[in-house]
N, C-alpha and C positions, 0 to 999 in steps of 0.2 A: 618697511619690510625693518623688522628691528635687527638692531646692532648687536652682536655678540658680546660688544665690551659693556651691553647695559646690567648697570644693579639693581634698580628697579622694575620693576611692572612698569610696560606703558599702556598706557587708553587714549592718548593725545589722539589725533588721526591728523596728517601730513607733514608730521615730522617726527622724532624719536627724542622720548627722555628718560631719564634717568630714576626717577620716580615716581609713587602714585602719589599724592594727593588727596584724601581724603578727609572729613571731619570727624567727629569723634564718633557717629552714628551714620559713619559711610551715607552722610546726603549727598545727591550727584545734583541739588541745586543753591549751593552755599553761594549765596553773595557780596562780590568783594570791591572794592576800589580801589583803584591803583593811582597814587601819584610819584611824580618824577621834581627831583630839582635837579640842578649842575653841580656838582662839588672838584674839586684839584686839590693836587698833594704834588707836594718833590720828592725825586725818583731821583736813583742814580742813575745818568747816561754813561756813553762810550768815555773816555779815558777821562774817568773820575771827576766829569761834569757832574753837572747837573737838571732835570728833567723839569717840566709844569707837566703834572701827566691830570686830563679831566676824563672826568666818569659822568655819567646821567644815573644817580642812586633813583633807585626804584620801590616805594616798599605799598606788597598787594596787604591791603587791611579785608579779612574776612568776618564776616555776622559772627562768626562760631569757632569754638578750637580745630588747628590745619597739624594732623598728624601726619605721619612718613610711616612706608614699610620696610626699612633697607634691609640688605641683604647681609649678612654677618657669619665668619669663619665661624663653625662652631667650638665648645671649649677646647683650647691647649690645641688648636690651627690656626694658621696665620695663612694672608696672602701670602704665593711665593715671592721670596727676594729676587730669583734670579730665574730664568726663562730662555731655555734653550731650546730654540729649533734648529732641526738637524737634517739637513738633506742627502741622502742618499751623496755616493759620487758616480753611480754612476746610469742615475736618474736621468731622461732622458730632458727635464729639467733644469737641469743642473748646466746654464750655460758656461757657467766662471772655472768648469774644473778647469778642462787644459787653456792654456793660453795661445793667442794666436804668437806667432815670431813679429820681432817690432822691424827686422830687416833680411834682404835675400841670403846673407851672411850667417844666420842663427838658427841652429835646427830645434824643435823642441820635443822631447818625446815625455811622455806622462804616462804614469801605474796608477792606472785606475783599478780600484778594487770591486768585487761583486757584490751584488745586492745581498743581505743577508739572504739563508735558507731559512728562516725563523724570525718573526719580529722578536722575541729572546734572544734572538743571538747578538742583535743590533741591541738590544736593551747593556746588554752584560756589557760592550764592548762600542760604544756609537764612534767614536774617535774614529777606528778602525774600517768602518764604511764611510766615512766623511772624508777620510782625506787623502789627496792624490800626491804622489811625488812627482815631484815635474821637474824634470832635467834641460840646465838650457847648455845648449852646446855653440859657441863660434872658433873662430881661428885665435881668441885670442887666450880664454880661460873655458872652463868648462863646470857648473855647479850645480845646486839640488836645493831647492827649498818644498816643504809638504806645506800644502794649501787645502784649506779646510772649509766645505761646506755647512760653520756652526757659527750659528747669528742668535744675541742675545737681543729677546723681545721683553716686552715688560705688557702685557696684557691678560693678565691671568685673576681681572680683580672677581671673578666667579666663582677661582680655585681656591682652593685650599686641600697645602700642604702640614703635616704635624711640624712643630713647631722646630724641630732636633731635624729635619730635611724640607726645608724652605729651597730647593732647590727643583726645579720642574722641568723637567725635558723629556725629548719627545723629536718623534720624526715631523718632519715639517707638512703640513698638512695641505691635500691639494684643495684646487680653488671651490671641487665639488665636495670635498668634504668639509669646507667651512661652509657653502652656501642651501648644503642637505638637511643640515638639522631642523630639526621638527620641536622638541622639547625643549622650552625655551624655561620654562618653569622649574621642571627636575634637573634640568642639563644632562638626562643621562645617554645624548646622542651628540654631544660638546665634542668637538676632535679633541679639544684637553682634555678631557674626560676619557676619551676612550684610548687615546694614543700614548695620554703624560702620564708618567712614575713621576715619584718623590724620593728624593732621595740627599742627600748628606756633599754628596761629594761637588766639586767644585772645580772647573778647568784654570780657575785663577782669573788677576788682574786683566792680562790682556789678549783676543782670541788670535788677534791674528799679525803677524810676524815673519820678517824677514829667515831671522836666525829661530823661530818658534817652531816647536812639534808637536802638540796636540798629542798625536797617542803615543809620546812619549812621557804628557804629564799625568801624573795619579787621576785615577776618574774609578772608584771602587764602588760597582754599584748594587752590590750585593743587600743593602739595606733596604731596598728600593720599596717602594708601595702604592697603592693607587689613589690618586688625591678621592679630595669629596668635594660633593658644591658647598655652596656658600647658603644659609637658610633664611628662608624670608621670616620679616619677624611682622608679622600679621595678626598673631594673636588666634591662629587656628592650629588643634591636634597639638595643642600643648605647647606650642611655642610663645613667645614673648612678645609683646607689644600689640597694636602699632606705637609708634612714640609720638610724642610733638616731636619736634627740633631742639628743640630747650632739654626735653628728654635724652635723647643724644647723643647730646653732645656734656650731659653731665653722665649719661654712663661709659662712656667711648672716650670719653678723654678725649687724649691728640688725634686720636682714631677717626674722629666723627667727621673731622675736616676730607678725609677720600672716603668715607663714609658716603657724604651729603656731598662730593664731587658734583661738579654739572645737573646739580641735585633740579633745581628749577629751572628750566627752558623754554621763557616766552615766547608767545611765535607771534612777530609784531601781523598787524594785517591794517588795508586802508581800507576806507569805506567803500571802494567802488573803483575799478581801473584806469580811471583816467591819467598819463603819465605825463607829466613836465618835460620837456626838451631844452636845452640848453646849447649854446653854441651852434648856434646853424645857419644864422645869416647867409655864411656862403654856399646853403644847397636848398633848392626849392623841394614845392610840395609833393611833387612826383618820382623826387630822387630820397625822399625820408622815405614817402609810403613803400616805394619797389625795397629800400633796404630792410627795412623789419617786415616784409611780406617774404620776404627770400629766407627766412630765420625760421628752423626746423625746431624740433620737438617730439620726442618719443618716450614712449611709455608700454607699458604690457597691459595685453588683453587679453582674460584668465577665463575659459569655460569651466576651468579643472585643476586641480591642484598643483600647484608648481613644484616644479619648471614646467614638465610634461604640458600641462593643459594651459597652457599661456602662449602668444606669439606679439611678437616686439610690434609695435605701428610704430609710423614715422608720415608726423603730415608737418608741411608748412604753414605758417599763419597764414596766408593767400584761403590755402583750401580750408581753413576752417570760419571764414567770415573774411580776412583782411583788416587793414588796418583802415582805420578812421580818423583824418586826418580833420580837425576841430580848430585849427588853423593858430596864425602867427597872434604874438601881443604887439596892439596897436601903439603901445609905447615904448616896444622893444622888439625888434626884429630878430633878433638873437634870440628870440624863446619861442619856443612852440607848445600846441599840446597836441593827443592824440590818443586814441580809445581802440581797442578790441570788442565790438561788442556783439561779433560771432563767437567767442570764446569763451567757457569757462573762468572763474576766479584762478582757482589754480593751474590752468592751464597758461592763461597769459605769466600767473609771479613763475612758474616753473620757467619758461622761454626770458622772461627779462633779466632772473637771477643767473642764470646759464649766462647771457649774454653781459650779463655786468662782471660777469666774473673775470670772461673771454677777453673782456677789452682793458682789464685792469690790474690784472696777474703780471708778476713778471714774466715769467714764462711760457708759458701759456699755447705759443706761435701765433698764426694769426698775419695779415697785412699790417707793416710798420711803414708805410708811408703815413707821414705825418698831418699829408692834408687830405686824407680819406674819414670819410663820413665818421667811422669807430674810433676815428683818436681825436675828432675836433668836436665829438657832440658829447655830452651830458645828458644824462635821464636819473629820471626816480617818480616812483609818484607823487601827485603832485598833493595829495593827502598821505601824511608818513611817509618820506623820502626813505627812512632810514629802513622800509618792509625789507627793500632789494637790498640791500649791503649785510644783512644778518649780521646784525653787529657781535663781536664776541663780550663775552659778558663773567660778571665772578661773584659766584653763591656769596648772598653774605649775612651771616647770623641775622636773626629778625631783634639788634640789640632795642636796649630799651630808652639808650642816648649816645651821641659823639659815636655815632652808626659808622663812617669810614673810620677817623681816625681809631676809634674803635677796634674794629677790623682787622686796619692795619698793627698796632701794637700787639695785637693776642690772637690774631687766629689766623692774618694771610701768613705768614711765613713758619717751615719748619724747620727751627733747629737742630740738627745736627754737627757733632763733632767737627770741625775742619772748615763747612759749607758759609757761605754768606751771610747766612741769616740766624746767626750769632745774635742774641740782642744786646745790646750795649751795657748795661746793668750784669752782665753776665759774661761780661771780659775781663777776667781777674783771673791769677794762678799763683801758689805761692812757685813754681820751679823755677830753676832756673835753665834746666836741657834735662831733653825725655828723648832716649834712644834704645832700641830693643834690639837685644844681642844674644846670639848663640853660644847657647854653654854647652861643651858634650863632659859627660861623665861615666863610668864603665862604660863605652861607645854610644849609651843613649844618648840624642842633642835633644836639649829644652830651648825656647825662646825666653828672656825673661827684659821687662822693660825699666832700662834704669834710670833715674833722677839723678837730681842734685835740687836742692832747696836753697831759695834768696835768703832766707832768715839761719840758714848754716851754715855760713861763712868757712867751718874746720870741715864740710862733708864735701873732700877734692875729687875723691874717689865715687861715682856714682852709683847711688845702689838701688837694689830690687824695690821697687813701688810694692806693697800688700795693700795695705787699705788710704783712702783718702774721705775725711772727716766721718767715719764710726762706717764705711762703706767697703765692700770689698773690693779691688780694684777688677776683679775676674765679674765681679756683677755688672758693675759699670760697664763690662767691654761687652758681657754676652746678650744686651738689647739692641746692638744695632750689627751690621751685614753691609759691609767692605767701606770700614771704617780704617784709617791707620790707628795702629795701638795709641802711637803720640798725640794725637789730637784727643782722643778718648782724657787722656794727659791735661791737658793744656784745658780743652772744656768741660773741666771738670764738674764745674759749677753751673753747667746747663744740664748737667746728665744727673747729678744731684737735685737739679729743680725738678726734673721728669720725673724722678724714681723717688723723691721723698714727700717734695714738699716746701721742702725746707734747703735755707742754703747759711754758713755765718754771714754775718752781717757786716757791710763795709769797717775794714778795719780792725773786726773781732779775731780773736786767738779761733784754733781749729787743732785739729790732730792730724797727722800725717804719719803713717806707719811704715817702715821700711826694715828692707832686710840686707847684712852686708854680704856680698857672693862667695868671701871668702873663708866668714868664719860663720854664714849662720845664724849670727847673732841679729834679733829684731832689735829695731829702735824705737821708744813713740817718740813723735816731738808736738808738746802738745800748746806749744807758744805759736802756731805760726800761722801767718797775715797774709793773704794774696792782695795785690795789687794790679790798677792796670798797663801799670809802666813793665811788670814782669810778661805779664801778658802778649803785649806788645813784639815784645825781644824777642819770646820763645816760639810764638806766631811765625816772626820773620825768620826765624831759624830753620823751621818749620816748613814752612812756605818754600822757602831755597831747595832744600831737602828733596820734597814731593813736585818741584819742577823739575828736578832734570831724574823724573823715575827712570824715564824714556831710555836712559844711559846706563841707568843700575838693576844686576837683578838682587832684588831684596831679597835674605833670608825668612828675615824676621820679621815683625810687626804691621805687614801688610802695608806699606811703603809705596806698594808701584799701586795700590789704589786712585785715583783721583780723587783727594778732596772733598769734591763737590757733589760727587757722586753716590755719599754714603746714603745708607737706607736704617730706619727701624723695622729692627726685626719683632721686640715683640713691645707691642703697644703699650700695652695696661700693666706693664710688670711693675711691682713698686720694693721696695729694699726698706727695712723697716733698724734703726742704730738699736745698739742694745740699750737696755734702760737705761741704765748708768751714766750713757754718755750725755755730757749737758750741751743742749742747745737750747736751751735762756738766750743766746747772745744772739740768737738765729732770728733772720726774719720770715717767716711762717707765710707762703704764697696764697694760702687756698681760703687765709683769711683778712690781707691785708684790701685797705678799702682802694677799688679801682684796677684791683688783680683780674686773670683771666678767670678765676671764678669770680670773682663779683658779679660781673658781665655775663655769666652765663646762668647765674642767681635772676635778675633781673630781665632776661630774654623775655619778648613777646611769646605769646602762644596760638594766638588767633592774626599773625601776619608772617609775611614771607618778604624775604627781601634780594637786589640784589642790585648790579653796576653795570650798565652796558659802558663799556668800553669807548671812548671819542677820540684819543687821541695824545702825541706826547710833543712837547716843544724843546728844543735846548734855550736854555734860559741866558748862554752864552753867546748862541748864533741867530736865535731866533728860530732854526730850523727845525724841521721835524724830525724825532730824536725814535729809533723804533726798538730801542732795549729794553723797553718795560715790556712792548707788546711779546716780541721775540724770547723773551727769559720767560714769561710764562704764555707762551702758548697761546696768542690768543690773536686768530686764526677769522677773518672775513673776507667778502666779497669783493674787496676796499680796499684800498691799499692808502686810499686819505683822508684826510680827518674831519670827523664827522662833528655837529653843533645840536643843541639843545631842539635848535629851528627843523633838524631834520624828525624830530620826533612827533612834532606839531600834528593833529590830527590822527594819533596811531588808535586805535584799537590790541588788545591783546588776549591772545587767546591761555590760561594757565593751565590745563587738565581740569579739574572738577570748580573751579570758580568759574562763577558766570555774571556780569550785567548785564543791564538792559540790554535783548538782541544779542544777548549771546555771547557778545566781545567785552569786554573791562576798556572803556577809553581813559585811554591818558591825560590825568587832568594835572596844571604845577599845583605843587605842594607851595606855601603859605611859608616864607622864610618867619623864622622866628629865631632871636638873638638874646642869650643872658647874659 
């Protein structure tokens, strides 16, 4: 079944893909060759250490141009930057609306609002139907708090909101509503399309807290409109497309990575069902076959439209033909082989994948006796052990050279002011301080970003920032969502690079414009320089302030937001400096050799590439490191480290790419150095 997270049409059987791969003429017999080579890079480890992180880089080369049909929001629309799923407090599914007492001395009473009379009533004031007033009473004290079933989710990839109304909010859909949709292409019955509304309103940085009452937070939804579906760029009915991957990066810029995220999902196959077992010297043939024969697998058998026309069927391995024991290895009694001759390939794969997950994951329950066969035995296909583990993967643009290095330099990170992905060459600033402050005049309060400049020691009193390097500060702020304003000041070079393509060269002078908050006099400082030292100093100050966001209520500047969770709202926004502004000493990032644009221009159009994550080890301790895996959400059926050997003998299916026999054999690439 296709997931509602999908961005792209799915044509592969047995797994969910996120893109349609077709050639220029939609030939479904595209012939491909797949080659792999192991690579490694150094990445951050926990506590400031370094880890050696390994991948298996795979490049699939076709005999013709490869194109894709991405789904893209219409002009003026964006993917929601905030999605609230809100459950009615009175819903029987709301298990957390009224907590249980901690002790016999405590009593708890809950004031639960009724369900709204109409859905429009809910849309007008969602918090009032979601929040419960909970009163705790004990012999020592009585206190009350508001508990709200409002959750921030991030799964609106195919849903689009107007750029100035980028919050999507809705009643939390039921399981039946999620599963009952049928219009996968037009999205007309998608729960977010039916229930969701787009608005400019926000609840703020936090949704939960002992002293937080969301019913008192202004949330004006009078501007609400219905969302629209993203459009498939397939060249039909006047739509643009299809695109090569190179076209996607050229047309969509930084947005391309998100559009193509999880684009190529190769399905690894073994050429047979023979399974190699290790760690079995303490077990007999009968114990091994009994263990596998007892495993269950379930599937839906459908004689009509789901779900009404489907029946869940459950069988054991024994009932489907049983386990064939092929013998112990005569040279190693700790190794044996088995097969499942009566089962279909997909049935044995389903059973073994589930069993692999259950015996390797941290919190799946099961028998924890270390002497049990499930704990001592390891298994995988004799040919292509990796096929059972569903190794996680990074989508790599088909770069002409320096594939892994080029990817991590220019495409892996998404620099947003304040986060950990700011590139080192952009860590420059002219500012000594940056703080947002509230000013009140004639009863009206406004927030202003106040700065001081390292190159202007006479500027003792902070002044309001007006522009940086010829671009209005308000424009620089406008492209982001949930980013503290002070970090846009700090990382102005990152924002300028994104929105103008040009930044001042190291040590070169540029202009900063400020306004005196007392006299309103505007001053242009034209001989300003930015340095790494100033950047490090200001970042330290801002990080210390942001780390205390739980202890303070910042009225201005958004310092309540986590600096690592900011988002880009206007991916394609570009700003132009005044024609008289001198940029002769600026670095033009669009034409520099070895730049991102240079790599995009040289992308291959007949290849796709990706990298299977193998594992990561601390260089200091040699122990497995999970930092890179967790930061990039690279999950699989196994927590164990893989090697290139686990991919030997593998075949691969990847949409309309075919090799001999319908699968592409994975072949080692010839190593070449220059």
